[in-house]
C-alpha positions in Angstrom: 0.0 0.0 0.0 1.3 3.4 -0.9 1.4 6.3 1.6 -1.4 8.9 1.2 -0.4 11.7 -1.1 -0.4 15.0 0.6 1.5 18.3 0.4 4.5 18.8 2.7 6.1 22.2 3.3 9.9 22.0 3.6 13.1 23.9 3.9 16.0 23.4 1.5 19.3 22.3 3.1 22.7 20.9 2.3 23.1 21.9 -1.3 26.0 20.2 -3.0 27.4 20.3 -6.5 27.8 16.5 -7.2 29.0 16.8 -10.8 29.3 19.6 -13.3 25.6 19.1 -14.2 24.0 17.7 -11.1 23.2 19.2 -7.7 22.0 17.3 -4.6 20.1 18.8 -1.7 17.9 17.8 1.3 14.3 18.8 2.0 13.5 19.1 5.7 9.8 19.2 6.5 8.6 22.2 8.5 6.6 19.9 10.7 5.9 16.2 10.9 7.8 13.3 9.2 8.0 12.0 5.6 6.4 8.8 4.6 7.5 7.2 1.3 8.8 3.9 -0.2 12.2 3.3 -1.8 12.0 4.1 -5.5 9.4 6.8 -5.2 9.6 10.4 -6.6 8.2 13.7 -5.6 6.4 16.6 -7.3 8.3 19.6 -6.2 6.3 22.9 -6.0 8.1 26.2 -6.1 6.7 29.8 -6.2 8.5 31.7 -8.9 7.6 35.3 -9.7 4.2 34.9 -8.0 3.3 31.7 -9.9 3.5 28.1 -8.7 5.7 25.8 -10.8 6.0 22.1 -10.5 8.5 19.4 -11.6 9.1 15.7 -10.7 12.3 14.3 -9.2 13.3 10.9 -7.6 14.1 10.6 -4.0 17.7 9.3 -3.3 17.4 8.8 0.5 15.6 6.0 2.2 12.5 5.7 4.4 14.8 4.6 7.3 15.2 8.3 8.0 11.9 10.2 8.0 13.4 13.5 9.1 14.3 14.6 5.6 14.5 13.5 2.0 17.4 13.9 -0.4 17.3 14.7 -4.2 19.8 14.9 -7.0 18.8 17.0 -10.0 20.5 17.1 -13.3 20.5 20.4 -15.2 18.6 19.2 -18.3 15.9 20.9 -20.2 14.5 24.3 -19.6 11.7 23.7 -17.1 11.5 26.5 -14.6 11.9 24.4 -11.4 15.1 22.8 -12.6 16.5 26.1 -13.6 15.6 27.5 -10.2 17.4 24.6 -8.5 20.6 25.2 -10.6 20.6 29.0 -10.8 19.0 30.5 -7.7 18.0 28.0 -5.1 19.6 28.8 -1.6 19.6 26.9 1.6 16.7 28.0 3.8 14.3 28.4 0.8 10.8 27.2 1.4 9.2 24.8 -1.1 6.6 22.1 -0.9 6.2 18.6 -2.3 4.1 15.5 -2.5 5.2 11.9 -3.1 4.1 9.5 -5.7 5.2 6.6 -7.9 4.6 2.9 -8.0 7.9 1.5 -9.2 9.0 0.7 -5.6 11.0 -2.0 -3.7 9.6 -3.9 -0.8 11.6 -6.6 1.1 9.3 -9.4 -0.1 10.8 -8.9 -3.6 14.1 -10.4 -2.4 17.5 -9.8 -4.0 17.6 -7.0 -6.6 19.8 -6.0 -9.5 19.5 -2.3 -10.2 20.5 -0.9 -13.7 20.6 2.9 -14.3 21.1 5.0 -17.3 22.5 8.5 -16.5 20.4 10.4 -13.9 18.1 7.4 -13.8 20.4 6.3 -10.9 18.6 8.5 -8.4 15.6 6.2 -7.5 17.8 3.1 -7.6 20.2 4.7 -5.1 17.3 4.9 -2.7 16.5 1.2 -3.2 20.2 0.2 -3.0 20.7 2.1 0.3 17.4 0.7 1.7 18.3 -2.9 1.0 21.6 -2.4 2.8 20.1 -0.6 5.7 16.9 -2.5 6.3 17.1 -6.0 4.8 19.3 -9.1 4.6 18.9 -9.3 0.8 21.6 -8.8 -1.8 21.7 -5.8 -4.2 24.0 -4.9 -7.1 23.8 -1.6 -8.9 25.1 -0.9 -12.5 25.4 2.7 -13.6 25.7 3.5 -17.3 26.9 7.0 -18.2 28.2 8.6 -21.4 31.3 10.0 -19.8 33.2 9.5 -16.5 32.3 13.1 -15.5 28.6 12.0 -15.2 29.2 9.3 -12.6 27.2 10.1 -9.5 27.6 9.0 -5.8 30.6 6.8 -6.8 32.5 7.3 -3.5 29.4 6.7 -1.3 28.3 3.6 -3.3 31.8 2.1 -3.0 31.9 2.8 0.7 28.5 1.1 1.2 29.9 -1.9 -0.6 33.0 -2.0 1.6 30.8 -1.9 4.7 28.5 -4.7 3.4 30.7 -6.8 1.0 28.6 -9.9 1.2 25.4 -7.9 0.5 26.1 -5.0 -1.8 28.1 -4.5 -5.0 28.5 -1.6 -7.4 29.7 -1.4 -11.0 29.6 1.3 -13.8 30.2 1.4 -17.5 31.2 4.4 -19.7 29.1 3.9 -22.8 31.2 6.4 -24.8 34.5 4.6 -24.1 35.9 2.2 -26.6 38.5 0.4 -24.4 38.2 -1.4 -21.1 39.5 0.6 -18.2 41.2 -0.7 -15.1 38.0 -0.1 -13.2 34.5 -0.6 -14.4 33.2 -1.6 -17.8 33.3 0.2 -21.2 30.5 0.4 -23.8 26.7 0.0 -23.4 25.3 -2.5 -21.0 24.9 -5.9 -22.7 24.2 -9.5 -21.8 27.8 -10.3 -21.2 28.1 -7.6 -18.6 24.9 -8.9 -16.9 26.3 -12.4 -16.9 29.5 -11.1 -15.2 27.3 -9.4 -12.6 25.5 -12.8 -12.1 22.2 -11.2 -12.9 20.4 -14.5 -13.0 21.0 -15.0 -9.3 18.7 -12.0 -8.4 15.0 -12.2 -7.9 14.0 -8.9 -9.4 15.5 -6.2 -11.6 14.8 -2.5 -11.6 15.8 -0.5 -14.7 15.6 3.3 -14.9 16.6 5.8 -17.6 15.6 7.0 -21.1 13.0 5.0 -23.0 15.5 3.3 -25.3 17.7 2.3 -22.4 14.9 0.7 -20.5 13.6 -1.2 -23.6 17.1 -2.4 -24.4 17.9 -3.6 -20.9 14.5 -5.3 -20.5 15.5 -7.4 -23.6 19.0 -8.1 -22.3 17.6 -9.2 -18.9 15.1 -11.6 -20.5 18.1 -13.1 -22.4 19.7 -13.9 -19.0 16.5 -15.6 -17.7 14.3 -12.9 -16.3 10.6 -12.9 -17.2 8.7 -9.6 -17.7 7.1 -9.8 -14.3 10.5 -9.7 -12.7 11.5 -6.5 -14.5 10.4 -3.2 -13.0 11.1 0.0 -14.9 10.7 3.8 -14.7 11.0 6.1 -17.6 10.9 9.9 -17.7 11.9 11.1 -21.1 
């Protein structure tokens, strides 16, 4: 069952430039706690020049902490809320949000392989963190980016794996690279990479990214033995 959707007023905190194009920040509710499931997103409402604007972003934190939520937003497109986040948002600003989304993880789903294209990593980070914090299940996350500069949360993900080596693992691939690096993969995610990640040993797969990425990965996962009911996906653009 999903939490009731209602509007929460919050303050912006802990703004950080994660990459050249992506900022992360926290939203701390002005009162009460936040109820959500790992993998959900929010509609973020911002008042700009006397008019309310809205845009959707995935939550990167986990329900294990209900005192705040964390977001990571890439500077893509020209929607007014994203431009506010990257050009003028300041710590202490007041915004509001509501939660939504049904592509979520619950412990009954078991061990999970999480495959992200670009900024599609954000909801999968929430699931990955949650599995490590609140379950005994295994999770592996594969992040595909066009260039090394677009890798996000790399240090934190590696640290989580070091803390839980028998439970969590992390890999990435640079789709624009033509040669194999000393760390990570090169090229687009394919069936061979999934076999190296032992994808067939997981109970469920989550895929998030552009439409073409999600369609391709769903096909690749089925080649490794997944059926369509075991593949959960989220697409935004």
